[in-house]
C-alpha positions in Angstrom: -8.4 -14.1 9.5 -11.4 -14.0 11.8 -14.0 -16.8 10.2 -16.4 -14.8 10.2 -14.6 -12.4 7.5 -14.2 -13.2 4.2 -12.5 -10.7 1.6 -13.6 -8.9 -1.0 -11.7 -7.1 -4.0 -13.0 -3.6 -4.9 -12.3 -2.6 -8.7 -13.0 0.8 -10.2 -16.2 0.8 -12.2 -15.2 4.1 -13.7 -12.2 3.2 -14.6 -11.8 0.1 -16.7 -12.6 -2.0 -13.6 -9.1 -1.6 -12.6 -8.3 -3.2 -9.1 -8.4 -0.7 -6.5 -8.3 -2.0 -2.9 -9.1 -4.9 -0.9 -11.2 -5.4 2.3 -12.7 -7.5 4.8 -16.1 -8.0 5.3 -18.6 -10.1 7.3 -20.0 -13.5 5.6 -23.0 -13.3 4.1 -22.5 -9.5 2.8 -24.4 -8.5 -0.3 -22.0 -6.7 -2.6 -22.5 -3.9 -4.8 -21.0 -2.7 -7.8 -17.3 -2.5 -7.9 -16.8 -5.3 -5.1 -16.1 -9.2 -5.6 -15.6 -12.2 -3.9 -13.4 -13.4 -6.9 -9.6 -13.4 -6.2 -7.3 -12.1 -8.6 -5.0 -15.0 -10.1 -0.9 -14.9 -9.6 0.8 -13.9 -12.6 -1.1 -11.1 -13.9 1.1 -8.0 -15.5 -0.1 -4.4 -14.7 -2.8 -3.3 -12.5 -5.5 -6.5 -12.9 -9.2 -5.8 -14.4 -12.2 -7.6 -13.6 -14.8 -9.1 -16.0 -18.1 -8.7 -14.4 -19.8 -10.9 -17.2 -17.3 -13.7 -17.2 -16.4 -13.1 -13.3 -12.8 -13.0 -14.0 -9.5 -10.9 -13.6 -7.3 -10.2 -16.3 -4.2 -8.3 -16.7 -1.8 -7.1 -19.5 0.0 -9.1 -21.9 3.5 -9.6 -20.4 5.6 -7.8 -23.4 3.0 -4.7 -23.5 3.9 -4.7 -19.7 7.5 -4.7 -19.9 7.4 -1.7 -22.7 5.1 0.3 -20.3 7.7 0.1 -17.2 9.2 3.2 -16.5 12.1 2.5 -16.6 14.2 5.2 -19.2 12.8 3.3 -22.1 15.0 0.0 -22.1 13.8 -2.1 -19.8 17.2 -2.3 -17.7 15.8 -2.4 -14.5 17.2 0.9 -13.4 14.8 3.5 -12.0 14.2 6.8 -14.0 15.2 10.3 -12.2 11.6 10.7 -11.1 11.8 7.3 -8.8 15.3 8.1 -7.8 14.5 11.3 -6.4 11.1 9.7 -4.8 13.5 7.0 -3.5 15.7 9.8 -1.8 12.6 11.6 -0.2 11.2 8.6 1.2 14.6 7.8 2.7 14.9 11.5 4.3 11.4 10.9 5.8 12.4 7.6 7.2 15.6 9.4 8.7 13.5 12.3 10.0 10.9 10.4 11.8 13.6 8.6 13.5 15.3 11.5 14.6 11.9 12.5 16.1 10.9 9.2 17.6 14.7 9.6 19.4 13.7 13.2 20.3 10.5 12.0 21.9 12.5 9.5 24.2 14.7 12.1 24.9 12.0 14.6 26.2 10.5 11.6 28.0 13.8 11.0 30.0 13.9 14.6 30.8 10.7 15.0 32.2 10.8 11.7 34.3 14.2 13.3 35.5 12.4 16.3 36.1 9.5 14.8 38.2 12.1 12.9 40.4 13.9 16.0 41.4 10.8 17.6 42.1 9.6 15.3 44.4 13.0 15.0 46.1 13.0 18.6 46.7 9.2 18.6 48.5 
């Protein structure tokens, strides 16, 4: 990390102060609403929320978080149908991106070959 930068945690003041993102800012930057230098502590369940009065992060208790997991309601660590479909789509997208990259390599090779042939013909 750059020694002139510090990490800032962003939280949504319109949505129960839920953690939304992190950014790097210059040291000495004045923070605005929804920003803090306080890092969420390890072991929080769910999306961490910031208590601005106490300058501390909190999360759900473990039992509530486990009940809210989208695993068919039985906490069996089995993905839901929607999660499985999303995983399949992500894999298909990765496969297509690999094919696009391979085609770009083939196209570049063909273009180089054409350029070499043209230079030999002259």
